[in-house]
DOPA-477733 format. One record per residue (C-alpha): residue in one letter; x, y, z. Coordinates in steps of 0.1 Angstrom, whole numbers, plus 5000, padded with zeros to 4 digits. Example, Ala and Ser with C-alpha at 12.3 -4.5 7.8 and 13.67 -1.06 7.14 Angstrom:
<pts>
["A" [5123 4955 5078]]
["S" [5137 4989 5071]]
</pts>
This chain:
<pts>
["M" [7815 7505 0612]]
["E" [7784 7488 0628]]
["L" [7769 7490 0663]]
["R" [7782 7456 0669]]
["H" [7819 7469 0666]]
["L" [7812 7495 0692]]
["R" [7795 7472 0715]]
["Y" [7825 7448 0713]]
["F" [7850 7476 0719]]
["T" [7833 7489 0749]]
["A" [7829 7456 0764]]
["V" [7867 7451 0761]]
["V" [7871 7484 0780]]
["Q" [7846 7477 0806]]
["W" [7858 7441 0813]]
["K" [7894 7451 0810]]
["G" [7904 7426 0784]]
["Y" [7892 7403 0755]]
["R" [7886 7372 0775]]
["E" [7862 7387 0800]]
["A" [7845 7407 0773]]
["S" [7840 7373 0754]]
["R" [7827 7357 0785]]
["H" [7802 7384 0793]]
["L" [7790 7388 0758]]
["Y" [7789 7351 0750]]
["V" [7808 7358 0718]]
["A" [7841 7341 0706]]
["Q" [7872 7360 0715]]
["P" [7885 7359 0679]]
["S" [7853 7376 0667]]
["I" [7858 7403 0693]]
["S" [7895 7407 0684]]
["E" [7886 7409 0647]]
["A" [7859 7437 0653]]
["V" [7883 7458 0674]]
["S" [7911 7453 0647]]
["D" [7885 7464 0619]]
["L" [7878 7495 0639]]
["E" [7914 7504 0644]]
["S" [7919 7498 0606]]
["E" [7889 7521 0598]]
["L" [7899 7548 0621]]
["G" [7936 7547 0615]]
["I" [7944 7548 0651]]
["K" [7955 7523 0679]]
["L" [7927 7519 0705]]
["F" [7946 7496 0731]]
["Y" [7978 7489 0746]]
["R" [7983 7452 0755]]
["E" [7995 7445 0790]]
["G" [7995 7406 0793]]
["R" [7958 7397 0792]]
["A" [7947 7432 0799]]
["A" [7939 7458 0774]]
["R" [7945 7495 0782]]
["L" [7930 7523 0762]]
["T" [7955 7547 0743]]
["S" [7947 7584 0747]]
["E" [7929 7583 0713]]
["G" [7911 7552 0723]]
["Q" [7898 7570 0755]]
["V" [7884 7597 0734]]
["F" [7868 7572 0711]]
["Y" [7853 7553 0740]]
["E" [7836 7582 0754]]
["E" [7820 7589 0720]]
["A" [7811 7552 0715]]
["L" [7793 7552 0748]]
["K" [7771 7582 0736]]
["T" [7764 7566 0704]]
["L" [7753 7533 0719]]
["A" [7731 7552 0743]]
["Q" [7715 7572 0716]]
["A" [7711 7539 0696]]
["E" [7693 7524 0725]]
["Q" [7671 7556 0729]]
["S" [7662 7554 0693]]
["I" [7652 7517 0695]]
["A" [7631 7523 0725]]
["T" [7614 7554 0710]]
["A" [7607 7535 0678]]
["R" [7591 7507 0698]]
["R" [7569 7533 0717]]
["A" [7559 7547 0685]]
["A" [7551 7513 0671]]
["K" [7527 7508 0703]]
["G" [7510 7543 0696]]
["E" [7525 7557 0728]]
["I" [7542 7584 0710]]
["G" [7540 7600 0676]]
["R" [7525 7628 0655]]
["L" [7491 7632 0639]]
["G" [7482 7660 0616]]
["I" [7444 7667 0614]]
["G" [7428 7690 0589]]
["F" [7392 7702 0597]]
["M" [7363 7726 0589]]
["G" [7356 7743 0622]]
["F" [7319 7753 0616]]
["A" [7311 7717 0604]]
["T" [7330 7698 0630]]
["S" [7325 7719 0663]]
["P" [7296 7696 0676]]
["F" [7318 7665 0677]]
["L" [7355 7671 0670]]
["P" [7365 7685 0705]]
["D" [7351 7655 0723]]
["L" [7368 7631 0697]]
["L" [7401 7648 0703]]
["R" [7397 7646 0741]]
["K" [7391 7610 0739]]
["Y" [7421 7604 0717]]
["K" [7445 7623 0739]]
["A" [7432 7605 0770]]
["R" [7440 7571 0752]]
["H" [7473 7582 0737]]
["P" [7487 7612 0756]]
["G" [7521 7608 0740]]
["V" [7510 7615 0705]]
["A" [7512 7652 0694]]
["L" [7484 7666 0675]]
["R" [7488 7693 0647]]
["L" [7455 7708 0640]]
["E" [7449 7728 0609]]
["E" [7415 7745 0602]]
["N" [7410 7749 0565]]
["V" [7386 7748 0535]]
["P" [7386 7715 0514]]
["S" [7410 7729 0487]]
["G" [7433 7740 0517]]
["Q" [7434 7706 0531]]
["D" [7440 7691 0497]]
["L" [7473 7712 0497]]
["A" [7480 7703 0533]]
["F" [7478 7665 0523]]
["D" [7501 7672 0494]]
["R" [7527 7688 0517]]
["R" [7523 7659 0542]]
["E" [7512 7683 0569]]
["I" [7480 7664 0577]]
["D" [7473 7627 0580]]
["I" [7434 7629 0581]]
["G" [7409 7657 0570]]
["F" [7374 7663 0581]]
["T" [7362 7678 0549]]
["R" [7340 7673 0517]]
["P" [7346 7641 0497]]
["P" [7378 7641 0476]]
["S" [7374 7653 0440]]
["A" [7372 7628 0412]]
["D" [7408 7634 0403]]
["R" [7419 7627 0440]]
["S" [7395 7601 0450]]
["S" [7415 7571 0438]]
["A" [7444 7580 0462]]
["Y" [7421 7584 0492]]
["D" [7399 7564 0516]]
["S" [7368 7582 0532]]
["L" [7344 7575 0559]]
["L" [7309 7593 0555]]
["L" [7302 7611 0589]]
["F" [7269 7628 0579]]
["R" [7248 7644 0551]]
["E" [7235 7678 0553]]
["P" [7209 7698 0534]]
["L" [7212 7734 0519]]
["V" [7197 7764 0537]]
["V" [7193 7800 0528]]
["A" [7209 7826 0551]]
["L" [7189 7860 0552]]
["P" [7197 7892 0572]]
["K" [7172 7894 0602]]
["T" [7159 7927 0588]]
["R" [7141 7905 0563]]
["K" [7107 7897 0580]]
["V" [7100 7862 0568]]
["R" [7072 7842 0584]]
["A" [7076 7810 0565]]
["K" [7099 7782 0577]]
["R" [7109 7773 0542]]
["L" [7117 7794 0512]]
["R" [7112 7783 0475]]
["I" [7146 7783 0458]]
["A" [7129 7798 0427]]
["D" [7121 7829 0449]]
["L" [7158 7836 0452]]
["A" [7161 7843 0415]]
["G" [7162 7882 0421]]
["E" [7186 7882 0450]]
["R" [7224 7888 0451]]
["I" [7239 7856 0462]]
["V" [7270 7855 0484]]
["T" [7289 7822 0483]]
["F" [7321 7804 0491]]
["R" [7347 7806 0462]]
["R" [7345 7777 0440]]
["S" [7383 7773 0444]]
["S" [7377 7768 0482]]
["S" [7351 7742 0480]]
["P" [7341 7731 0445]]
["E" [7316 7704 0454]]
["V" [7294 7729 0474]]
["F" [7298 7758 0449]]
["D" [7287 7735 0419]]
["T" [7259 7721 0439]]
["I" [7245 7756 0447]]
["I" [7248 7766 0410]]
["R" [7231 7733 0399]]
["V" [7202 7736 0424]]
["C" [7196 7773 0412]]
["N" [7197 7761 0376]]
["D" [7174 7731 0383]]
["N" [7148 7757 0396]]
["G" [7148 7779 0365]]
["F" [7175 7807 0371]]
["S" [7212 7814 0371]]
["P" [7223 7829 0405]]
["R" [7235 7865 0406]]
["L" [7268 7859 0422]]
["H" [7276 7890 0443]]
["N" [7306 7881 0464]]
["E" [7326 7849 0465]]
["L" [7344 7847 0497]]
["N" [7370 7823 0513]]
["N" [7354 7812 0546]]
["M" [7320 7808 0561]]
["H" [7325 7837 0586]]
["S" [7329 7861 0558]]
["V" [7299 7849 0541]]
["L" [7276 7852 0571]]
["S" [7291 7886 0579]]
["T" [7283 7899 0545]]
["V" [7248 7887 0550]]
["E" [7245 7904 0583]]
["A" [7254 7935 0566]]
["D" [7224 7931 0543]]
["D" [7247 7929 0514]]
["G" [7232 7898 0498]]
["V" [7218 7865 0508]]
["A" [7237 7831 0510]]
["I" [7228 7795 0502]]
["V" [7250 7775 0526]]
["T" [7252 7740 0541]]
["A" [7232 7735 0572]]
["S" [7263 7731 0594]]
["A" [7269 7769 0589]]
["R" [7241 7776 0616]]
["N" [7269 7764 0641]]
["L" [7285 7799 0636]]
["R" [7259 7818 0658]]
["A" [7255 7847 0635]]
["E" [7233 7869 0657]]
["N" [7217 7889 0629]]
["V" [7213 7861 0603]]
["S" [7182 7838 0600]]
["F" [7184 7804 0584]]
["F" [7155 7789 0564]]
["R" [7151 7754 0548]]
["L" [7147 7754 0510]]
["Q" [7119 7740 0489]]
["P" [7123 7717 0472]]
["D" [7147 7699 0497]]
["D" [7160 7671 0478]]
["V" [7199 7679 0478]]
["R" [7223 7665 0504]]
["I" [7260 7673 0506]]
["D" [7283 7647 0522]]
["F" [7308 7654 0550]]
["V" [7336 7629 0554]]
["A" [7368 7619 0571]]
["T" [7394 7612 0545]]
["W" [7430 7599 0545]]
["R" [7456 7586 0520]]
["K" [7454 7551 0505]]
["E" [7486 7540 0521]]
["E" [7498 7521 0551]]
["P" [7487 7543 0579]]
["S" [7510 7552 0608]]
["V" [7501 7537 0642]]
["A" [7489 7571 0654]]
["L" [7465 7574 0624]]
["K" [7454 7538 0626]]
["L" [7444 7543 0663]]
["F" [7426 7576 0655]]
["L" [7407 7557 0629]]
["Q" [7398 7530 0653]]
["L" [7385 7556 0677]]
["L" [7365 7574 0650]]
["K" [7347 7543 0638]]
["E" [7337 7535 0674]]
["E" [7324 7571 0678]]
["L" [7307 7572 0644]]
["P" [7271 7562 0657]]
["A" [7274 7590 0683]]
["I" [7287 7614 0659]]
["S" [7257 7605 0635]]
["R" [7233 7610 0664]]
["T" [7249 7645 0672]]
["M" [7245 7658 0636]]
["R" [7209 7648 0631]]
["Y" [7197 7682 0640]]
["L" [7210 7694 0606]]
["D" [7181 7678 0589]]
["R" [7154 7693 0611]]
</pts>
C-alpha cells in the first residue's frame, strides 16, 4: 500500500466517482480504478458500491476512509516538518561544554543562535572532556566545547581552535605571596590537587610533564572530577593546584592565582564535532561559530595576561 493508493481512494470519495476523481487529479481513470482494486485486494474488503457512475462507500469503506484521511494529513505534516528541518527552522542540537572555560562567550553565542533559529531545541550538557567523549558516543551531543580529541579519536572528529591558555597555580589566600609569578620548581614540596586523569587526560599529562621538566615528580594529594572541587580543596588549605588559566572564571574568593615561571606551555581549547555530514542545525551553528570566532578570541585574550 502506498500513499498514492490512499490519495486516489479518497479522491473517489470526495468527488463521488471515478470520472470526477480522474478529472481533478489529472490521472487516467483506469489507473485510479486499478489503485482502488489493489486496495480492496490487499484489505480483503469491498470499499465501494457502484450506483451508475457514482461510487458509494460501504460501511467498511467509511471506516477506512476516515483513517485514510488521518494518514494523508499526517504524511503532509511529516513532509512539511522535514522541509522545515532542512531549512534549519526546526531541529535539535546537543551541545557539550566545560562551564568554567566557556562562560565568557558561550551564553552570548547561544543567544544569537536562538535568535536566528528559534525552532531548534538545544540540549546542553556540562561535562569534562572524557564525559563529552561518552556523550558523543551515545549521540547525545553534536558538538563539544572541550580539549582536543585524543589521538585515538582525532581521525573521527573535526575541530576548530578557539583559544590557547597557560597554566597557573592556585594557592589559598592564607599564603602571603608578593610575587606575581611562581617558579614551577618551587612547587616541588607542595601537595598537588588536580583533575583526575580519566576526566581530562591532556591537562593531567601536561601538568605532570611540566613538573618533570622542572626537576620533580608532583606529590599528587587529591585527584578530583571537577574544577569546583579542585578549587574548594585549595580554599580549605589542603594543597595547591596547577590548573588552566580559565579556572579563574570560577571566582573562588579565598584562592589566589599566579602565573608560572617558566611560562612556555599552552593548552588548546576547541570546538569539536564528528567527521560526518552534519545536520542542518549543526551546520548553521558552525556557521555562526566561525562568524563569532574573532570576537571569542578577543574575549579570551585576558587568559594570557
